[in-house]
N, C-alpha and C positions, 0 to 999 in steps of 0.2 A: 402615552406620556413619556415613556422611556424605552430605551433599547437595552437588551441584556446580551452581554458577550461572554464567551467562555475564556477564562484566564488561568494562569498557573502561578501560584505563590512560590517563588524560587527559594525564599528563606525558610519556609516551613514545609516545602515539598508537597503541596496539595493543590488540587484543581479547585478553582473558585468561579463564581459567577459575578460578573461586574455589570452593575446596572448604571447606565448613564442617561441623564436627562436629554431628551431630543434637542438638537440645536435650535429648532424653530420655536421652542418653548422656553429657552434659556433666558430670554429677555422679559418674560412674563413673571411679575412678582408673585402672583398667586401660585403658579406651578413651581416656582423656586421654593416657596415656603412649604408647599405640600411635599415636595421631594425631600427637603431637609427634615421635615417633621417625620417622614417615614423612617429616615435613618435614626433619628433620636428615639422614636417609639420602639422600633424593632431592636435597636442596640441595648435597650433597657430590659429586654426580655430574654430569658434563658430557659427554654423548655424544649423537650424532645419533639414536640409537635409544632414548633414554630421555627421557621427558617432563621438560622443564626446570621448576625451581621458581624463581620470581622473588622472592617475598617471603613472610613468615609473620608472624603476630601473633595477638592476641586482642581480641575485641570484647565489651563488656558489653551484655547484652540483658535485657529484661524478659520474664518468663514470663507466661502467662495468669493465674497466681495472684498476680502482682505481685512475685514474687521475682526478684532480679537474679542472673544467672549469667554466667560468663565463657566465651565460645565461641571456641575457637581456629580459625584459618582458614589456608589455604595459597593463595597466588596462583600459578597455574601457567601454563605454555604452553598456549594453546588449540589443540587438534589437531582439524582437520576430518577426517572420515572415519567409519569404523564399526569396531566391535570384531570380533575373530575369532569371538566368541560369536554375534554377529548373523549372521556369514557361515555359521555352522554351524547356525543355528536351524531349518533345514528337515530336519536329520538326514541330509543327503546329503554324501558326501565332496567335497572340492575337487580340481581337477586336480592331478596330481603336481607339476607345475612350480610352481604357486601354493603348494602345501604346503611345498615345499622353500624357496621364497623367504621365506615367513613364518618358518619355523623358523630359517633362517640369520640373519634379522634379530634374532630373540630371542637366539640364541646369541652374536651380536656384542655385544648389550647386556650379556649375562651375563659374557662374557669380560672386558669393561671393569669391570663392577661387582665381580666377583670379584677382579680385579687391585687394585681400590681397597679391598678388604677388606669388601665388603658382600654378604651373601647375601639374595636376594629373599624366598624361602620361600613364595611364593604365585603361582607361574607358572600361569596358566590362560587360557582363551580370553577371558574378560572383562577381563583385564588387558593385553591386546595389541590395539593399534589399527593399522589400515591407512589411510594417508592417501590422498587422491585421486590423488597422483602415485606411489603404490606404496611409500612408505616405511613401515617398521615402527617402532612406538613402544611401548615397555614402560612401564607406569605402575603406580601403587599399591604403593609400598614400605611399606605400613602395618604389616606384620609383619616387615619386614626387620631383620636384626641384623648387627652386626659379626662378622667371622670370629673375632676374638679373644675374643668372648664365649663362654666354654666352657659357660655355663649356658643357651645359646640353644636350649632344647628347644621342642617344638611343643605342649606341654600347658600349660594355664593353668586353675587352679581345677577340675581334673578334667574339663576339656572340651578337645576338639581345636581348635586355632586353625589356620585355613586351610580349604581346600576339599577335601572327602574324595576326590573323584574324581581328584585330581591330587597326592595326598600320596605321599611316598616311604615305603617300609616303616619306615625309622627314625623318620620323623615320626609315623607311625601308632602306633608303640610308645612315643612320648614320649622318644626318645633325643636326644642332641645331634646337631645337623645340621651339614653342611658344604656346600661348593660342589657336591658330587656329588648332593646332594638336589635342588638346582635342576635339574640335568641329567635326573634321573628325571622330574620334573614336565614338563620340556620333551619328554621321550620320550612321556609321556601325551598331550601336546598334538599331537605328530606323529602318533601313532596315531589320534587322533580326526579329524585333518585327512584322513588317508588312508582311513578307514573310515566316517566320519560319526558315530561314537559313541565314547565314552571306553573305555579297556581294561576297566574294571570298572564295573558298575552294581549297585544293590541297593535294598532297601526303606528303608534307613536309612544314615546316615553311618557308623555303627559297622560295619554289614555290609560296606560298601564298603572301609573301612579294613582290615577283616580280610582281604579278598581281596588287597589290596596286599601284605599280609604273607605270606599262605599259598598264593596261587594264581597261576597264570601265564595270561595272556590268550591267546586264539586268535592265530595268525599273521595279520597284516594281509592276506596273500595268500589266506587261507581265507575272509575276508570279501569281498575283491575280487581275483579271480584275476589281474588284469592287473598287480598289484604284483610287482615282480621279487624274486628271491631276495636280491639285494644289499640292497635296501631293507628286506626282512624282517630281515636280519642286523643292520642298523643299529638298527632299532626294538627288537629283542629285547635287544641289548646295552645300549641306554639304559634298558631296563626290568628289568635284572638285579636280583635281590633284594639281593645283597651289593654294597656300594659298590665293593669292590675289583674286581668283575667289570664295572662300568660304564665308560663313558668317564671319564677322570680329570680332564679339563678341557674347556671349551667348544670350544676350537680343534680338539681331536681329533674331537669329535662333528661339528663343522661340516665338516671336511675329508672324513670318511668319508661323510657324507650327500651332499655334492656329487659325490664319486667314484661313489657308488651310483647317483645320478641320471643320471650319464653312462654307466652300464653298466660301470664299471671295478671292479676288485677292491677290497675293503675290509678293514680290520684288525679284523674281527669274526668270531667263530666261526659255524658253521652254525646257523641258527635252528631250534629245535624247540619244539613246544607243551608239552613236559614238562620245561622248563628247571627249574633248581634251585628247590625250594620248601621252606620251613621246616616243622617239625613242631610241632604244638600238643600239649603233654602234657595228658592228661585231668585235669581239675580244676585245672590250673595257672593261675597268674595272670600269667605272663610268657611271651611267645612266643619260641621259640628262634630264634637267628640263622639265616638261610638258608645252606644248604650245597650244594656241588656234588653231583650225583647219583652215588651209588656203588651197586654191588650190595648187597643186604641183608646179606651176610656181613660186609662192612666197615662198613656204616652202623650196625650194631648196637653197635659199639664207639666210634663217633664222634659220634653224634647226641644226646649228653647235653645237657639243657637247662641254662640258667643257674640254675635252681632245684635242680638235682641230680636231677631226675626223668627216668628214661629212657623214651623213647617205646615204645609197644607194637610188637613185631616178630613176624614169623611164626615158627612153630616151625621147628626145624632141619630136620625132614624136608621141610616145605614149601619151605624155602629150597633144599635140594638138588634137589628136583624142578623148581623154577623155573629153577635154573641149568642143569640138563640140558636143559630145554626150550629155553632161550635158545641153548645150544650147537648143538642140532640145527637150530634155525631159521637160525642163522648159516651152517651148512654148506649147507643147502638154498638159501639166498639166493646164496651164492658159486657154487654149481653152476649155477643158472639164469642168473646173470649171465655166467658163462663161455660157456655155450651161445649166449646172445644175441650176445656179442661175436664168436664164431666165425661165426655166421650173417651178421652184418653185414659181416665181412671178406670172406666168400665172395661176397657180393653186390656187391663193388666198393668197400668202404670204409665208414667210419662217417659219411660226410657226409650229413646229413639234408636232405630237400627242403623243410623248413619251419624257420623261426626266429622268435624273438621280436622284435617291433618295438622298437628301442632307444629309450631315453629321451634327450631332447636338452635337458634343463634348462640354462638360461643359455648356450645356443649361438646364434650368429648363423646366417645362411643358409648361409654357406660351410662352417662346421663341421658344421651339421646335415646338409647334403647329403653330405659326406664320410662321416659316421657311418652314414647310411641306406644308402649304396652299399656301404660296407664290410661291412654285415650281409647283403648280397646282394639288396637291394631297389632298385627304381627310385624316384628322388626327384621329387616334384612340389610346387611352391610354391603353396599355397592363398591365399585372401584374408586380408589382415591383420585382426586382431581387436583391439578396444579392451580394455585391461587396466589396472586401477589398481594392480596389484601387480608387473607385469613391465615392465622397461624397453623402450623402443621398439626394434624390430629384433631382439629375442630371441625364442626359441621359446615358444609359448603352448600349442599342442595339435597333435595329429596324428590322422589317420584312415587306418588303424585306430589305436586308442589304444596308447601305449607299454606293452609287456609282453604285448600280444596276439600269438598265434601266427599266422603268415602264410606262405604259400608263397613261397619265394624266387623272385625275378624279378617279383613283383607290385609295384604302385605304392603308395608311402606318401605321402599328401598332408600337407604340413606347413604350419602357420599360425604367423605371427609377430606380435608385438605392434605395434600402431600407437600405443601409449602410452595414457595416460588418456583417457577420453571428453572431448569438447570442453567447455571452460568457458564458461558463459554468465553474463550479468549479471542479477541478480535485479531484476525491474521494480518500480516503486513502485506498489503496489496500495492504498495508504492511502486510506480513505474509500469503497472499493468494497464491495459485498456479497460474500458468500462465493462465490456463483456466478460473478460477474464476475471476481473475483480469481483463481479457479481457471482460468477461460478465459484470462486474461492470462498466467498462469504456463505453461499448456500451450502457448500460442502460441510461447514461447521455448524449449520443451523441458523444462520443469520440472513437478513434480507437487505436488499439495497433500498435505501430511503431516498431522500432528496439528492439530486446531482447538481452541484454548483461549479461554475467555471471561475477560475482565479488566475492571476498572473503568477507564473513560476518559471524560473530558469533552472530549477534543481532537477527537473525531469523532462522527458521528451514531451512535445506537444501532443495533446489528446490522450494523455495517460494520467493515472491517479497521482496527485501530488501529496495528499494526506486524507485521513478519514476522521470522522467523529462518531463514536469514540475512537481514540487513537489506537494504533496497533499496539498490542500487548495488554491493553485494558480489558476488563471483563464486561460482558453484557448479557442480558437475559436471552436465553435461547428463543428464537423467533422474532426478536426485536430488530429494528431497522438501523442501518449504518449509513451516515451521510458521506457521499463521495465528493471530493474536490478535484476537478479535472483541470490540468494545466492548459491554458489557452495558447501558450506559446512561450518561447524562450526570451523573456524580457531581461536583457542584460543589465546588471547593476552598474550605473555610471561610476567611474573612478574619480572620486572627489578628494583624495588625499593630496594635500598641498594647497588646496583652494581655501578661500575664506569661508567661514561658517555660513554667511549669508548666501554666497554663490553655491556652496555645496547643497544647502537645503533647497534652493531654487532648482538646481539640476535634478535632484532626487524627486521633487514634486512633479516636475515636467515629465519625468520618466515613469510616473505612476506609483512612486513609492512614498511611504510615510516616514519622514525623518524624525529621529529622536536624538537629542544632544546631551552629552555629558562632557564635563570639563576636567582637564588635567593641568596641574601646576607645572610651569616651565620656567627655566632661568634665562632663556634667550628672548629678547624682545622680538626677534624675527619670527618666532613661532607663536606669538600672541594672536589669537583669533584664527589660527590656521588649523585645518583638519589634519590630525596626526594618524588616526586609525579609523577604519570603517568596518562595521560588522553587520551582516544581514541576517534577519530572522523572519522568514515568511515575506510579508510585504513591508516590513519595517526595517529601516537601515539606521543603525545607531552610529553616530559619528563622535569621535573623541576630539575635542577642540582644545588647543593650548591656551592657557591663561597665564600671562607673564606676572611674576611676583618678584620685585627687586629685592636683592639681598646685599647687605654691606660687604664689600670686598676687604680682604686682609690688608692692613697698612703696609706701605712700602718700607723696606729695610735699607737705611742709607749705606749700609756696609756692603751690599752686594747688588748687582744688577743682572738679572737673567738675560738681558739682551747683549751683554758684552761677550764677545767670543774668546776672551782671554782665558776662560776657564776658572776665574776666581770664584770661590764659594760665595753663594748669596747669603748664607747664614753660617757663622763660625761654628755652630753646633752641628751642622750637617742636616738640619731639618728641612729637607727638600719640599715637604708638603706646603710650607708657607709660601712657596713661589708659584702655586697653581694659578693665582690670580694675575700674575704678570703676563704680558704678551710674549709670544714665542719669538725665538731668535729668527731673524730673517736670513741668517747665513746658512743654517742647516736645519730644516723643519724635521720634527719628530714624526715617525710613522706610528700608526695607531697601535700596532701590536708588537713591534720590534724596537730594539734600541736604535737611536739615530746613527747614521754613518759618521765616523770620525776619521781624521787624518793621522791620528796617533793614539796610542793606548792611553786611557784616562789615568791620571795620577791620583794618588790617595787623597789629595786635597782639593781637587777641582772637578768642575762639571764639564770640562773640555769644550769641544765645539758644539755640544748638543743644544746649547742656548737656553732651553727650557729647564735644564736640570739645576740641581743645587748641590751642596757639598757632598763629598763621598763619605764612605764609612771606613772603619778601621782596617777592613780587609782590602782596601784599595779599589773597591768598586765605585766608579764615578757616578755622577748624577744623571748620566745620559738617559737611562731607562726611566728615571723618575720624570723625565720631561713628558712622558705619555699622559700624565695627569692633566696636562694643559689642554689636550685635544677634547 
């Protein structure tokens, strides 16, 4: 929908990100409204976990066809780091502690935005960033809506707005959304962080949306057994089909997630893989609301859809047989469980010799040690590990992993965060070849990232013209630096003295982007003419004269500057009043020296200088004063 450019605020001396609507979408009212709504929504929010908006506006641009269009833009906080989507790009889960930290940051941002009356409506990995110091930033409020907007559905012109893999069931059905829709999307994000893949996948967006409405995902622990039952409970509650069964606000979700990560009890029911699922009536056009699971005998009277069509149910005989089977299975289970308990008690109690390694998210060394020992294990502190998402001194990982079964009395080695990786200064590699620049970057612990070719006459062909981050800026050790290689010496056309239109045309033809500023001039001959040009990268700024007429001083009938007789133009010697008169045609004045005369000036006259006026009491004539005319 938009393109994001790196910019620099010269007034406040800070790097910014400039988001500009794509030119091919600028004529679409829906995308224009969405883009402007993003600016309004984000600008109204001020929270450390939400990307700040500094300014908005619109810029008139020329299309390749010569048509002028208005492109809206947003000037935003520039956030260094990477998106959660990039973190998950390898399809592998992230450590539990990192997953908790990320989701807690998102929930903190949502708690604030919901309090301010804004629903995000598009929470997904691509809209969450992790900074080098571990902060979480939520961005892209492009489809956000005010809570008070009762028409804020997720459909637009018969298409779904948002990202299918993270849509809530009500969004997929095109119903009105509320804050709990954001919490469902956050639950999808949590599921993907824990398992490495979203809860639902399919061949098309429609297929995925259908699963959100009608199916329940596998338990996260079925994908990765080390995930605890408490975490499973939190995930499944956040993914409940009915809004009433989910967390009702972000604070509830966050508190339960942190408690589950510590191995404590949570306010969520036992998780099952057959949780409530709605029924789709055959041939129907509307999906029924999700309901709690009931035995078929009661479901037959309660699962009527909104269209009045009842779902197909089993015959009464099948229902009775199924109910009898469930009763016998229950009796058998209780009998087996009773025998097992009796055997355990006869063997000296139910105390198992193994236990699960506890999770120590957000714990420092002392708390982690107490937690490990309380679970019946020995504690050992391992080497600290660098982490961009966990504060220094807090738990990062353990061996064995949290949730793993381990014999009591065994040792659990715990690692804590040493903070983000070391920050290094980007070296100046301008003018170097790509190979030499890469070597210089590797020498300080950086890597070469993307290599892009640009037009530049500032450096030799096939050498580095600039880098991103720029030379002198800091970057995380091991991070990538983009190199911009000069394609050749494209010389900037000399457009000084040309008209503004001709100058802009020449610059565009040479591959440059013209920018125009105006300067007031007093000469009609400079009106619309380029006075100064200045290049910065691929942009050339031209200063164009703009004529503004100013009233000239009235003529004085007692003196004429054009007469060579040397008579004073003003009896009081006020030479400045004569600057508006034309210069003498007998002896023109030089720009920096007094005009040539045939005799010494007298105390009363301007002599042959023509442009001068009356002399002063020291006998200095008005010849030098004539320079003001030039």
